[in-house]
C-alpha positions as CSV (number, residue, x, y, z in Angstrom):
1,M,22.5,34.3,2.3
2,K,25.5,33.5,0.3
3,H,25.9,36.3,-2.2
4,G,28.0,35.7,-5.3
5,K,27.2,31.8,-5.2
6,Y,24.4,30.0,-6.6
7,K,22.8,28.2,-3.7
8,H,20.3,26.0,-5.4
9,L,21.8,24.1,-8.7
10,L,20.2,21.7,-11.0
11,I,21.6,18.2,-11.4
12,G,23.2,18.1,-14.8
13,S,26.5,17.9,-16.6
14,C,27.2,21.6,-15.9
15,C,25.9,21.7,-12.6
16,S,26.1,20.4,-8.8
17,L,23.3,19.9,-6.5
18,L,22.7,22.5,-3.7
19,S,25.5,24.0,-1.8
20,L,25.2,22.7,1.6
21,N,27.8,21.5,4.2
22,A,26.6,17.7,4.2
23,T,28.1,15.0,6.2
24,A,25.2,12.9,7.2
25,Q,24.5,9.8,5.3
26,V,21.4,7.9,4.7
27,Q,22.1,4.0,5.0
28,N,21.3,1.9,2.2
29,G,19.3,4.9,0.8
30,S,19.1,3.2,-2.7
31,F,17.8,-0.2,-1.1
32,E,20.6,-2.3,-2.8
33,S,21.1,-4.3,0.6
34,W,18.4,-6.7,2.1
35,S,18.2,-9.2,4.7
36,G,15.0,-11.1,3.9
37,Q,12.2,-8.5,3.4
38,A,14.0,-5.9,5.6
39,P,16.3,-3.4,3.7
40,S,19.5,-3.1,5.8
41,G,20.0,0.2,7.8
42,W,16.4,0.9,8.1
43,T,15.5,0.3,11.9
44,T,11.9,1.2,12.0
45,I,9.3,-0.7,9.9
46,D,6.0,-0.3,11.3
47,S,3.3,-2.9,11.3
48,G,1.1,-1.3,8.8
49,I,3.6,-1.6,6.0
50,T,5.3,-4.5,4.4
51,L,8.5,-4.3,2.3
52,S,10.1,-6.2,-0.5
53,S,12.9,-5.6,-3.0
54,V,11.9,-5.1,-6.6
55,T,14.1,-4.6,-9.9
56,S,11.4,-2.3,-11.5
57,P,10.6,0.3,-11.2
58,V,13.9,1.4,-10.0
59,K,15.3,5.1,-9.8
60,D,18.7,4.5,-8.4
61,G,21.0,1.2,-8.7
62,N,19.6,-2.1,-9.3
63,Y,17.0,-2.2,-6.5
64,A,14.0,-0.2,-5.1
65,A,11.8,-1.0,-2.2
66,A,8.1,-1.9,-2.9
67,I,6.2,-0.7,0.2
68,Q,2.4,-2.1,0.7
69,V,0.4,0.2,2.8
70,N,-2.2,-1.9,4.6
71,T,-3.6,0.6,7.1
72,A,-5.1,4.0,7.1
73,T,-3.7,4.4,10.7
74,Q,-0.9,6.9,10.2
75,S,1.0,6.1,13.4
76,N,1.6,2.5,11.9
77,T,3.1,3.4,8.5
78,D,6.6,4.6,9.2
79,L,9.9,3.6,7.5
80,Q,12.7,5.4,9.3
81,Q,16.4,5.2,10.5
82,Q,18.6,7.4,12.5
83,V,21.2,9.7,11.1
84,N,23.7,11.7,12.7
85,V,24.0,15.5,12.3
86,E,26.5,18.2,13.2
87,A,25.4,21.4,14.7
88,G,25.2,24.4,12.5
89,K,25.4,22.5,9.2
90,S,22.7,22.1,6.5
91,Y,21.5,19.1,4.9
92,Q,19.4,18.3,1.9
93,F,17.4,15.2,2.5
94,S,15.3,13.8,-0.3
95,A,13.6,10.7,-1.5
96,W,12.1,9.4,-4.8
97,V,8.6,8.1,-4.7
98,Y,6.4,6.3,-7.4
99,H,2.8,6.0,-6.8
100,T,0.6,3.3,-8.4
101,E,-2.9,4.2,-7.5
102,G,-3.3,7.6,-6.1
103,G,-4.8,6.6,-2.8
104,V,-1.9,7.0,-0.7
105,K,0.6,10.0,-0.2
106,A,4.2,9.9,1.4
107,R,5.6,12.5,3.8
108,L,9.2,13.0,4.2
109,V,10.3,12.7,7.8
110,V,13.5,14.6,8.8
111,D,13.5,15.4,12.6
112,G,9.7,16.1,12.3
113,Y,7.2,15.9,9.4
114,H,7.7,18.0,6.1
115,G,6.4,18.0,2.4
116,Y,4.0,15.5,1.0
117,S,4.3,13.5,-2.4
118,D,1.7,14.3,-5.0
119,Q,-0.5,11.2,-4.6
120,F,-2.2,11.7,-7.9
121,N,1.0,11.7,-10.0
122,V,1.0,8.1,-10.6
123,G,3.2,6.0,-12.9
124,Q,6.4,7.9,-12.6
125,W,8.9,8.9,-10.1
126,Q,8.7,12.2,-8.3
127,Q,11.0,13.7,-5.6
128,I,10.2,15.2,-2.1
129,N,12.9,17.0,-0.3
130,H,13.6,19.1,2.7
131,T,16.6,21.2,3.7
132,Y,17.5,20.6,7.3
133,T,19.9,23.0,9.5
134,A,21.0,21.1,12.7
135,T,20.9,23.3,15.9
136,A,22.9,20.5,17.7
137,T,25.1,17.6,17.1
138,T,22.8,14.9,17.5
139,T,20.9,11.8,15.8
140,I,17.7,12.4,14.1
141,N,15.1,10.2,12.5
142,V,15.0,10.3,8.7
143,G,12.4,8.4,6.5
144,L,8.9,8.3,5.3
145,R,5.4,8.1,6.7
146,F,2.6,7.1,4.6
147,Y,-0.9,8.8,4.6
148,D,-4.4,7.5,3.3
149,G,-6.2,9.7,0.6
150,S,-9.8,9.7,-0.5
151,G,-9.2,6.9,-2.9
152,F,-7.4,4.6,-0.5
153,D,-8.9,0.9,-0.7
154,G,-7.1,-0.7,2.2
155,S,-3.9,-1.9,0.3
156,E,-1.7,-0.1,-2.1
157,T,2.0,-0.2,-3.4
158,V,4.3,2.7,-3.4
159,Y,7.8,2.3,-4.8
160,V,10.7,4.2,-2.9
161,D,14.3,4.6,-3.9
162,G,17.1,7.0,-3.9
163,F,17.2,8.6,-0.3
164,A,19.8,11.3,0.0
165,P,22.3,12.4,1.1
166,S,24.1,9.2,1.0
167,N,27.6,10.8,0.7
168,V,29.0,14.3,0.9
169,T,27.8,16.8,-1.7
170,P,30.5,19.1,-3.1
171,E,30.6,23.0,-2.9
172,P,29.2,24.5,-6.1
173,P,30.9,26.5,-8.8
174,T,31.2,30.2,-8.0
175,S,29.5,31.0,-11.3
176,C,26.5,29.5,-13.3
177,Q,27.2,27.9,-16.6
178,S,23.5,27.7,-17.5
179,N,20.6,30.1,-16.9
180,S,21.3,32.6,-13.9
181,L,17.9,33.7,-12.2
182,N,17.5,36.1,-9.1
183,L,14.8,35.9,-6.7
184,A,14.3,39.3,-5.0
185,L,11.9,38.6,-2.0
186,I,10.6,40.9,0.8
187,T,8.8,39.2,3.5
188,D,5.9,40.3,5.5
189,N,5.4,40.6,9.4
190,Y,4.8,36.6,9.5
191,A,7.9,35.4,7.5
192,S,7.8,32.0,8.9
193,E,4.7,31.4,7.0
194,T,6.5,32.0,3.5
195,S,8.4,29.6,1.5
196,W,9.0,29.0,-2.3
197,K,10.2,26.2,-4.7
198,I,11.2,25.6,-8.2
199,T,9.9,22.5,-9.6
200,N,10.7,20.7,-13.0
201,T,8.2,18.8,-15.2
202,A,9.0,15.7,-13.4
203,G,7.9,17.3,-10.2
204,S,11.4,17.5,-8.6
205,T,12.3,20.5,-6.6
206,M,15.4,22.2,-8.2
207,A,15.5,25.3,-5.8
208,S,13.6,26.2,-2.5
209,G,13.7,28.7,0.4
210,G,12.2,29.3,3.5
211,N,12.8,30.1,7.2
212,Y,13.2,33.8,6.5
213,S,13.0,36.6,9.0
214,N,10.1,39.2,9.4
215,N,10.3,42.1,6.7
216,Q,13.6,40.8,5.4
217,S,15.0,41.5,1.9
218,V,16.3,38.4,0.4
219,N,18.4,37.8,-2.9
220,E,18.7,34.2,-4.0
221,G,21.0,33.3,-6.8
222,I,19.5,30.2,-8.8
223,C,21.4,28.3,-11.5
224,L,19.0,26.2,-13.8
225,A,19.7,24.3,-17.0
226,D,17.4,24.9,-20.2
227,G,13.8,23.4,-19.4
228,N,10.5,23.9,-18.2
229,Y,9.8,25.0,-14.7
230,T,7.2,26.1,-12.1
231,F,8.0,28.8,-9.5
232,T,5.7,28.5,-6.6
233,I,5.3,30.7,-3.5
234,L,3.4,29.5,-0.6
235,D,2.0,31.0,2.5
236,S,1.0,28.5,5.2
237,Y,-1.6,30.8,6.7
238,G,-3.3,31.5,3.4
239,D,-3.3,35.3,3.3
240,G,-0.2,35.8,0.9
241,I,2.7,38.2,1.8
242,C,1.0,41.5,1.0
243,C,-0.9,43.5,2.0
244,S,-2.8,43.4,5.4
245,N,0.3,42.1,7.4
246,G,3.2,43.9,5.7
247,S,4.3,44.8,2.3
248,G,5.8,41.6,1.1
249,Q,6.6,41.1,-2.5
250,Y,8.7,38.8,-5.0
251,T,10.2,39.0,-8.2
252,L,11.9,36.3,-10.1
253,T,14.2,37.4,-13.1
254,H,16.3,36.0,-15.9
255,G,18.6,38.8,-17.1
256,S,16.2,41.6,-17.9
257,K,13.2,39.4,-18.2
258,T,10.7,39.3,-15.3
259,I,9.6,35.6,-15.0
260,A,7.2,36.1,-11.8
261,S,6.0,38.8,-9.5
262,G,3.6,39.6,-7.1
263,G,2.6,39.4,-3.4
264,Q,-1.2,39.1,-3.0
265,F,-2.4,35.6,-3.1
266,T,-3.9,33.1,-0.7
267,S,-2.1,29.9,0.2
268,R,0.1,29.7,-3.1
269,Q,0.9,31.2,-6.3
270,D,2.3,29.2,-9.4
271,H,4.2,30.7,-12.2
272,S,5.3,28.3,-15.3
273,F,8.3,29.4,-17.2
274,S,10.8,28.1,-19.9
275,L,14.5,28.5,-20.1
276,G,16.4,28.0,-23.5
277,S,15.0,26.5,-26.6
278,T,12.8,24.0,-24.9
279,L,9.7,22.0,-26.0
280,P,6.4,22.7,-24.0
281,P,6.4,20.7,-20.7
282,P,5.9,16.8,-21.0
283,T,3.1,15.3,-19.5
284,G,4.9,12.7,-17.6
285,D,6.0,9.0,-18.4
286,G,3.3,6.7,-17.9
287,Y,0.1,8.8,-17.8
288,Y,-0.9,8.1,-21.5
289,A,1.1,4.9,-21.8
290,T,-1.8,2.6,-22.4
291,T,-3.1,4.5,-25.6
292,A,0.0,3.4,-27.5
293,G,-1.3,2.1,-30.8
294,L,-4.8,3.2,-30.5
295,S,-7.0,5.7,-32.7
296,G,-10.5,6.5,-33.2
297,Y,-13.1,5.8,-30.6
298,A,-11.0,3.2,-28.9
299,L,-8.4,5.8,-28.2
300,K,-11.2,8.2,-26.7
301,T,-12.4,5.2,-24.5
302,E,-9.3,4.7,-23.1
303,L,-8.6,8.1,-22.5
304,H,-11.9,8.1,-20.6
305,R,-10.5,5.3,-18.6
306,I,-7.4,7.3,-17.8
307,I,-9.1,10.5,-16.6
308,R,-12.5,9.5,-15.3
309,N,-11.7,9.1,-11.6
310,H,-10.7,12.5,-10.7
311,Q,-11.2,14.0,-7.2
312,S,-13.8,16.5,-7.1
313,Q,-13.1,19.2,-4.7
314,G,-16.5,20.8,-4.9
315,Y,-18.0,24.0,-6.3
316,S,-16.8,26.4,-3.5
317,A,-13.2,25.2,-3.9
318,I,-13.2,27.0,-7.2
319,W,-12.9,30.3,-5.8
320,G,-9.6,29.2,-4.4
321,F,-8.3,27.7,-7.8
322,I,-9.2,31.0,-9.5
323,D,-7.3,33.1,-7.0
324,Q,-4.3,30.9,-7.1
325,S,-4.4,29.6,-10.8
326,E,-6.5,31.9,-13.0
327,R,-4.3,35.0,-13.2
328,D,-3.0,37.0,-16.1
329,N,0.7,36.2,-16.3
330,Y,0.6,36.0,-20.0
331,F,-0.7,39.2,-21.7
332,E,-0.6,42.2,-19.4
333,K,1.3,40.1,-16.9
334,D,-0.4,42.2,-14.0
335,N,-1.5,39.1,-12.0
336,S,-5.0,40.3,-12.4
337,I,-7.9,37.7,-12.7
338,L,-7.7,36.3,-16.2
339,D,-11.3,36.4,-17.7
340,R,-11.5,35.2,-21.1
341,Y,-14.7,37.1,-21.9
342,S,-13.0,40.4,-21.2
343,E,-9.4,39.9,-21.8
344,K,-7.7,41.8,-24.6
345,P,-4.7,39.9,-25.7
346,S,-2.9,42.7,-27.6
347,V,-3.9,45.7,-25.8
348,S,-4.9,47.0,-22.4
349,D,-8.0,45.5,-20.9
350,S,-11.1,47.8,-20.5
351,I,-12.0,45.5,-17.4
352,T,-9.7,44.4,-14.8
353,Y,-10.4,42.5,-11.7
354,V,-7.3,42.6,-9.3
355,S,-8.4,40.7,-6.2
356,T,-10.9,38.2,-4.9
357,G,-12.8,41.0,-3.4
358,S,-14.5,41.3,-7.1
359,Q,-16.4,37.9,-6.8
360,C,-20.1,38.1,-7.8
361,G,-22.2,39.4,-6.0
362,T,-24.8,41.4,-8.0
363,Y,-24.1,42.9,-11.3
364,R,-25.7,45.5,-13.7
365,V,-23.1,46.1,-16.2
366,E,-19.7,44.7,-17.4
367,G,-17.0,45.2,-15.0
368,D,-19.0,44.9,-11.9
369,C,-17.8,41.4,-10.6
370,Y,-16.6,38.0,-11.8
371,N,-18.1,34.5,-11.2
372,R,-17.6,31.0,-12.0
373,E,-18.6,30.1,-16.0
374,H,-19.4,26.7,-16.9
375,S,-18.1,27.0,-20.5
376,F,-20.2,23.7,-20.9
377,P,-23.4,25.0,-19.5
378,K,-24.6,23.2,-16.3
379,S,-28.2,23.1,-17.5
380,W,-27.1,20.7,-20.5
381,F,-26.0,18.1,-17.9
382,G,-28.8,18.7,-15.4
383,G,-27.8,21.5,-13.2
384,K,-25.7,21.2,-9.9
385,V,-24.7,17.5,-10.3
386,E,-21.4,16.4,-9.3
387,P,-18.7,16.0,-10.6
388,M,-19.6,17.9,-13.6
389,N,-20.6,21.0,-11.7
390,S,-17.4,21.4,-10.2
391,D,-14.9,19.9,-12.8
392,I,-12.4,22.7,-13.2
393,H,-11.3,21.8,-16.7
394,H,-14.5,23.6,-18.1
395,I,-15.1,26.4,-15.4
396,F,-13.5,29.6,-15.8
397,A,-13.4,33.0,-14.1
398,S,-15.7,35.1,-16.1
399,D,-17.3,38.9,-15.8
400,G,-20.7,38.0,-14.3
401,Y,-22.7,40.2,-16.9
402,V,-21.0,38.7,-20.0
403,N,-21.5,35.2,-18.3
404,S,-25.5,36.2,-18.1
405,K,-25.2,37.1,-21.6
406,R,-23.8,34.1,-22.7
407,S,-26.6,32.2,-20.9
408,N,-26.7,28.5,-22.1
409,F,-26.3,29.3,-25.7
410,P,-24.1,27.0,-27.8
411,F,-20.6,28.2,-28.9
412,G,-20.8,29.4,-32.5
413,E,-19.8,32.0,-35.0
414,V,-22.1,35.1,-35.1
415,G,-23.3,36.8,-38.1
416,S,-25.3,39.8,-36.6
417,A,-24.6,40.5,-32.9
418,S,-27.0,41.4,-30.4
419,Y,-24.5,42.0,-27.9
420,T,-20.6,42.5,-27.9
421,S,-18.4,42.5,-24.7
422,S,-15.5,44.7,-24.2
423,N,-13.1,42.4,-25.7
424,G,-15.3,41.4,-28.7
425,S,-17.1,38.3,-27.5
426,R,-20.5,38.4,-29.1
427,V,-23.9,37.0,-28.8
428,G,-26.2,36.7,-31.9
429,S,-27.4,34.5,-34.8
430,A,-25.1,31.9,-36.0
431,T,-23.6,32.1,-39.7
432,G,-21.7,29.6,-41.7
433,I,-21.7,26.8,-39.5
434,N,-24.8,24.9,-40.5
435,Y,-26.6,26.1,-37.5
436,S,-29.0,29.0,-37.4
437,G,-29.8,29.5,-33.8
438,T,-28.4,31.9,-31.1
439,V,-24.9,31.4,-30.5
440,F,-22.0,32.8,-28.2
441,E,-18.8,33.5,-29.9
442,P,-15.5,33.9,-28.0
443,I,-12.7,35.8,-29.5
444,D,-10.3,33.9,-31.6
445,A,-7.4,33.9,-29.1
446,F,-9.5,31.5,-26.8
447,K,-11.4,29.5,-29.3
448,G,-9.1,26.6,-29.2
449,D,-9.0,26.6,-25.3
450,F,-13.0,26.0,-25.3
451,A,-12.6,23.6,-28.3
452,R,-10.3,21.4,-26.3
453,V,-12.4,21.8,-23.2
454,Y,-15.5,20.4,-25.1
455,F,-13.4,17.5,-26.4
456,Y,-12.5,16.8,-22.7
457,M,-16.0,16.9,-21.7
458,A,-16.9,14.4,-24.5
459,T,-14.2,12.0,-23.1
460,R,-14.4,12.4,-19.5
461,Y,-18.3,11.9,-19.2
462,Q,-18.7,9.7,-22.3
463,D,-20.4,7.1,-20.2
464,V,-23.2,9.4,-19.4
465,I,-23.1,12.3,-21.9
466,A,-25.4,10.5,-24.4
467,N,-28.2,11.0,-21.8
468,W,-27.8,14.9,-21.8
469,Q,-29.0,15.5,-25.3
470,N,-32.7,16.4,-24.5
471,N,-32.1,18.3,-21.2
472,T,-32.6,21.6,-23.0
473,S,-33.1,22.7,-26.6
474,Y,-29.4,24.1,-26.7
475,S,-27.9,20.7,-25.6
476,D,-30.1,19.0,-28.2
477,A,-28.8,21.3,-31.0
478,V,-25.1,20.5,-29.8
479,L,-25.2,16.8,-28.7
480,N,-26.0,14.0,-30.8
481,G,-27.2,11.2,-28.4
482,S,-24.1,9.1,-29.0
483,Q,-21.2,8.4,-26.8
484,D,-18.8,8.1,-29.3
485,Q,-18.9,11.2,-31.6
486,V,-21.0,12.8,-28.9
487,F,-21.5,16.2,-30.9
488,E,-23.5,17.1,-34.1
489,T,-21.4,17.2,-37.2
490,W,-21.6,21.0,-37.2
491,V,-20.0,21.2,-33.7
492,V,-17.4,18.8,-34.4
493,N,-16.2,20.5,-37.7
494,M,-16.3,23.9,-36.0
495,L,-14.4,22.8,-32.8
496,K,-11.8,21.1,-35.1
497,R,-11.2,24.3,-36.9
498,W,-11.1,26.2,-33.6
499,H,-8.5,23.7,-32.3
500,N,-6.3,24.0,-35.3
501,E,-6.5,27.8,-35.5
502,D,-5.7,28.6,-32.1
503,P,-3.3,25.9,-30.9
504,V,-2.2,25.1,-27.3
505,D,-0.1,27.8,-25.5
506,A,1.6,28.4,-22.4
507,L,-1.3,29.6,-20.6
508,E,-3.2,26.4,-21.3
509,Q,-0.3,24.1,-20.4
510,A,0.0,25.9,-17.0
511,R,-3.7,25.7,-16.3
512,N,-3.9,22.0,-17.2
513,Q,-1.2,21.3,-14.8
514,A,-2.9,23.3,-12.0
515,A,-6.2,21.5,-12.7
516,Y,-4.2,18.4,-12.4
517,E,-2.7,19.2,-9.0
518,F,-6.3,20.5,-8.0
519,Q,-8.4,17.5,-8.9
520,G,-6.1,14.8,-10.2
521,N,-6.8,14.3,-13.8
522,R,-5.6,16.1,-17.1
523,N,-7.2,17.4,-20.3
524,P,-5.6,15.0,-22.9
525,F,-6.0,17.3,-25.7
526,V,-4.0,20.0,-24.1
527,D,-1.3,17.4,-23.7
528,H,-1.6,15.9,-27.0
529,P,-3.3,18.1,-29.5
530,E,-2.9,15.1,-32.2
531,F,-5.4,13.2,-30.2
532,V,-8.2,15.3,-31.6
533,E,-7.6,14.3,-35.3
534,A,-6.9,10.7,-34.2
535,I,-10.4,10.4,-32.7
536,W,-12.8,12.8,-34.8
């Protein structure tokens, strides 16, 4: 480790990119030079792909490569060239990728196969990279290989641009002129499984690390400009870095503030954070571009088109999502399972679940175990019917006993409570909402979260939700049998009020991003709260 210098630096006016002794060069990395349909310098263009030059979209220079993937046979989808490297020197290889449909992903080749692109991140540029240290002075293969995903239809275009390094990268400054962060990492007995990265809202990796020794204490200095980021720690085996195979742990700090900490996770743990006076993370160029100028139910229909084809991961996969992405990094910040039916935002929780070992199970009282709560009850859409049954946008970790008390009652506002959970969530007769039945009322801190979930469900499933009204008496009380307004007027009025009184926060933004990475679609009403008023 290089102490006293910032090894990983953000590209910007104040900073340089990654302190590495780079001398290798990728020829024609920006695809500016072509001979017919072949870019100069690229010596391997497999039979399963065809290339052409384009002037849009372009990340670097005047041209990019449009790569048409025409086969699901991975060994026929390579785009590579040979690059000279010197023994003992390190290189940051990277490429920019632009997906169009989400059925193909790209994998970086640097003397072997490394990180994948996010195939669901369509309509915008994303960067994949790998730090390579040469063990000998030799020639290595550098490039991309393309892999088919579940949505691949036999032909798909991926744009590629900006391979690096294309010239020598400079030594970084000896001090950081922006935000100085420190990562203190202790590895476990299997350090080769551990790596980490910090990505910005565009998906570019701004800092990363790996290839550590067992039981090593690491201190990494990181320099980042103002912005929104996600720190991700990964374990390739899937058992974290604590506690069965050593006492690994990590702490990411900015001055006296702890941004992320922990050690017990499965394959990955994500922590979102902001530096400086920045706005909430943007949703990415292009995702909602086709909604420009729309309002009312025309806007809702276009949003339905954008989010309707998510990749269902199945109901059992939700346990893994909860373990990785449903953690309390916002209130007590103790990395416990975040349960909206027992979480106390301003004081210590009475009920805490610290690991996946507390999954239900059998319960008798609150605090026995947690399970998977369909905030939009599954009986309303017909039971274990996919993709609704496993749609992570409306499924949350919740105390099993409180979940059973919620039953399939509508959300509402309670006058006289027959049951109250440890955090004040209540069951009882409705009051003041033009509905008189039994309802479940979450606490104020999460009412907006659930309101935006319901607006999501009305939009994602607008093509089928009109048929759900008569499935149960409670779905009949909530749904109006239409695909436009969807809900009864009393529900719309209440949800809009909850939405306005409990606005989107960092917790929701991070969960929305995690859900997008999990199943490939977003909740538009978290990204754009103004869509609620524009539609309803």
